[in-house]
C-alpha positions as CSV (number, residue, x, y, z in Angstrom):
1,X,96.7,111.2,107.4
2,X,93.8,112.5,109.4
3,X,90.4,110.8,110.0
4,X,88.7,112.9,107.3
5,X,91.3,112.0,104.7
6,X,91.0,108.3,105.6
7,X,87.2,108.5,105.2
8,X,87.5,110.4,101.9
9,X,90.1,107.9,100.6
10,X,88.0,104.9,101.6
11,X,84.9,106.4,99.9
12,X,87.0,107.1,96.7
13,X,88.2,103.5,96.6
14,X,84.7,102.1,97.1
15,X,82.8,104.5,94.8
16,X,85.2,104.8,91.9
17,X,88.2,102.4,92.2
18,X,89.2,102.8,88.6
19,X,89.8,106.6,89.0
20,X,91.3,106.2,92.4
21,X,94.0,103.7,91.2
22,X,94.7,105.6,88.0
23,X,95.4,108.7,90.0
24,X,97.0,107.0,93.1
25,X,100.6,108.1,93.8
26,X,102.9,105.2,93.2
27,X,105.5,106.5,95.6
28,X,105.7,108.7,98.6
29,X,106.5,106.3,101.5
30,X,104.7,103.6,103.3
31,X,103.3,105.8,106.2
32,X,100.0,107.0,104.6
33,X,98.9,103.7,103.1
34,X,99.8,101.7,106.3
35,X,98.0,104.2,108.5
36,X,95.0,103.9,106.2
37,X,95.1,100.0,106.4
38,X,95.4,100.2,110.2
39,X,92.4,102.5,110.4
40,X,90.3,100.2,108.1
41,X,91.5,97.3,110.2
42,X,90.2,98.9,113.3
43,X,86.8,99.6,111.6
44,X,86.8,96.0,110.3
45,X,87.6,94.7,113.7
46,X,84.8,96.7,115.3
47,X,82.3,95.4,112.7
48,X,83.5,91.8,113.2
49,X,83.4,92.2,117.0
50,X,79.8,93.6,116.9
51,X,78.7,90.8,114.5
52,X,80.3,88.2,116.8
53,X,78.7,89.6,119.9
54,X,75.3,89.5,118.2
55,X,76.0,85.9,117.1
56,X,75.7,86.9,113.4
57,X,79.2,85.8,112.6
58,X,81.7,83.3,113.9
59,X,85.0,85.0,114.6
60,X,87.5,86.2,117.1
61,X,85.0,88.6,118.8
62,X,86.3,91.6,120.6
63,X,89.9,90.6,120.0
64,X,89.3,91.4,116.3
65,X,89.7,95.1,117.2
66,X,93.3,94.4,118.1
67,X,94.1,91.5,115.7
68,X,92.7,92.8,112.4
69,X,94.8,96.0,112.3
70,X,97.9,93.9,113.0
71,X,97.0,91.5,110.3
72,X,96.3,94.4,108.0
73,X,99.9,95.7,108.3
74,X,101.4,92.3,107.8
75,X,99.0,91.7,104.9
76,X,100.0,94.9,103.2
77,X,103.7,94.0,103.1
78,X,103.1,90.3,102.1
79,X,100.4,91.2,99.6
80,X,102.6,94.0,98.2
81,X,105.4,91.5,97.7
82,X,103.1,89.0,95.9
83,X,101.9,91.8,93.6
84,X,105.5,92.9,93.0
85,X,106.5,89.4,92.0
86,X,103.5,89.0,89.7
87,X,104.2,92.4,88.1
88,X,107.8,91.5,87.6
89,X,106.8,88.2,85.9
90,X,104.5,90.3,83.6
91,X,107.4,92.7,82.8
92,X,106.3,95.6,84.9
93,X,108.8,98.1,86.3
94,X,106.6,99.2,89.3
95,X,108.3,99.3,92.6
96,X,107.5,97.1,95.7
97,X,106.1,100.3,97.3
98,X,103.3,100.5,94.7
99,X,102.2,96.9,95.5
100,X,102.0,97.8,99.2
101,X,100.0,100.9,98.4
102,X,97.5,98.9,96.2
103,X,97.0,96.3,98.9
104,X,96.6,98.9,101.6
105,X,94.0,101.0,99.7
106,X,92.0,97.9,98.6
107,X,91.5,97.1,102.3
108,X,88.7,99.8,102.1
109,X,86.3,97.0,101.1
110,X,87.1,95.0,104.3
111,X,84.2,96.2,106.5
112,X,81.7,95.7,103.7
113,X,83.0,92.1,103.1
114,X,82.6,91.5,106.9
115,X,79.0,92.6,106.8
116,X,78.1,90.7,103.7
117,X,79.7,87.4,105.0
118,X,81.4,86.7,101.8
119,X,82.7,83.2,102.1
120,X,84.8,80.6,100.3
121,X,85.3,80.9,96.6
122,X,83.3,84.2,96.4
123,X,85.8,85.8,98.8
124,X,88.8,84.4,97.0
125,X,87.5,85.7,93.6
126,X,86.7,89.1,95.1
127,X,90.2,89.3,96.7
128,X,92.0,88.4,93.5
129,X,89.9,90.9,91.5
130,X,90.4,93.6,94.1
131,X,94.2,93.1,94.0
132,X,94.9,92.5,90.3
133,X,92.5,95.0,88.7
134,X,93.9,98.0,90.6
135,X,97.4,96.7,89.8
136,X,96.6,96.8,86.1
137,X,95.2,100.3,86.5
138,X,98.2,101.6,88.4
139,X,100.5,100.2,85.7
140,X,98.4,102.1,83.1
141,X,96.7,99.0,81.7
142,X,93.1,98.1,81.1
143,X,91.3,96.7,84.1
144,X,90.3,93.5,82.4
145,X,93.4,93.0,80.3
146,X,95.8,92.3,83.2
147,X,96.8,88.7,82.2
């Protein structure tokens, strides 16, 4: 995945997530989604570092550039597992890989969340919405009928 493809993918996820997740490939390996999540993690780390250096945000500072991509990869596999379990409970036949892909591609909102300083319950609600709605779309369901 090249930088232009990463940029276009991020813009697609942010501009029209419903279309993106309906059309997203459910399989094809972990490489592309993980590379995407790492790239977004680097961008998110840079944003966080700049905001920390300007004293506009508390955070890990410059180390965020290294830490956030690492956490992004770990989060993709853990979050993908959580989605996979939720989907199994709901009767879905989607593979674990699809869950990883959903989590990886929803990381596109990370830099915006860093800039907006979403905190507490707002951040939790946004995270749940950004993980479950795409999951419903990937499985062919309606975005607000995922329970």
